[in-house]
C-alpha angles and dihedrals in degrees: 000000000000096000093177090066095052117094119208089199099183118020113212097251093054094069091061098055110134108223135130139199107244110242105179083213116146121198112255113264117268091011106152105148119199097184124037129184119207115203110201108138105171171052115024095240092047092049091050091050088054094056095093087066089071095055093043092051096046093046093052097035108025094177098049117115113228125202126179134201115209138162120246100260092065101031095097092069090056102040110111093006107166094221095048120088098189136009120202117194116210109203092201098153093047091050092051095043095047096031084230101169091168088063089050090051091050091051091050091052092050089049092054095043087094128046109233124207093196135016117196115202103205093163099062099202134113093258092057094042090057089055089049091053093046092054090064093210123175091239122032111190134191142134118280092232096053112131141247094035093295094139088068087075096052125091091193117044118194117218112270113280123231106261089217093057111111112258093241090057092044094056092048090048089065089065091069088085086068093047091254119136122177118189096179114045114219122198117211129183140191116258110298130205117265108265091222091057091047092048090051093048093054097037097245113167130201126341113343136205114208117217119198103188102160132082135163092248113073089208091065095060123107122217116285093227088054091059091046093052090047090052091055092049091054092046091053089057094049099257122128114231112218117196112206133187145125122299090260090057093063097102090050092048091049089056091051091050092059113125092003137094093232120140123227127220112179127174100018118167111252091250090052091048090051090051091049091050091049090056096046124105092217138351125221113193149157120233102292142121097273088055088066090045091055093048092047089054089056096248123146110259132197103197125192111213131184122137097026135064115252093194086066103036108006124128106294121232139039131309102029123136116223117190135189139134121254112255130171091233099045125143091033098152090218117147093211128038127169096202105034091183090163090067108017093062090056109107127218090234090060092050090046092053090051089050092051091056089058097039092052093045129074112296 
C-alpha cells in the first residue's frame, strides 16, 4: 500500500476539539423562555447533529418546554425522545406534490396552537425561515449568514458563524443567545430496539461489520469493486458484512453483494438501523446521514470522504478513521464528478487497515 498517498483527512480526535467563535452576543435582558421551538427540518444527518441541543437546553434550563419541527424522513429519530415535549411534522413535500393547501393550513394551525417565547432556526434556509415566521414567536433567532434570505425573517440575528466550524458546534453555538453554553456535546435518543433481538429477527450471525455504501450525491460513492474486496476481507476474518441502504438502493446493494457472502438489509426503519449500528463491530460508510447516526451512537466509524469537508460535517467524536486521497480539487462540493480521483484511487487494503485499527481497539 502506498501509505504516502493516503490522506487521513480528519483524525478522530480532531472532531472533538472544544473551541468556539467569539460572538460578543449577550442574551436579551429579562429573557427567560418557557417554551422554545427548534426548526430543523432535514436531512437525517443534520437532524442527528442537532440532537446535542436538546441535552444542553434541558441541562441548563430543566423546566423549559422544547418543541421541534421536522420533515417526515427524519421524524423517526425524534419520535418518543425523552427530552422533547412536542414533535411537529411538516409534510412539506406532500403539500407541494399534491398542492394540498388544506394540509398546509392545518400545519400552520398546529404550529400556532402554542405560544412560543423563542424560535431557533437551525436550518438556515427559506423553507425553515417560513416556518419561523408562521410560528409568530416573540423572538425569532438565526445566524446572520444563513442562506436564501432567511435572516430577513429573524428579529434577532446571531453573528455570522465560521463556515469551518463543525456543524455540531455550530448548532450549540446558537444557544448562547439563551445564556446556554455546552462544552461537551451529548447525543441522546429515544428508546431503541435491542440489537440482539434485531439480529435474531434478520438472521444475522456472529460479529458484523455494517457497510453504508450509498449516498444521494453520486460523487460520494466509492468503487463497487472496492466494496466487494472489502467484503471478502471481512469474511476471511470471520466477520459478516451487512450492506444497508434504503429500499430504492436494493439494486445497487445486490450488485455489491456479487461474489461475496454479504447480507443485505434495505429499508430499515431509522430506529432499527440505529439498533443494527449499535450491535456492529465497526461501520464503514460514505458521507451520508447514517454515518452521523453511527458516530452519535458512539460506534467506531471508518468514513470515506471525497467531495465534502469532514472538518465541517465529518463523524463527530473521538477515534474515527476518515480516509480519502489528496486531490487538488477536493473538497469540491460537487454532486456529480466523472473522475472522482479523491475516492476512486482509495484501495480496499487501505480501508481494511483502518478498520483493523478500530476492530482491535476498545469498542
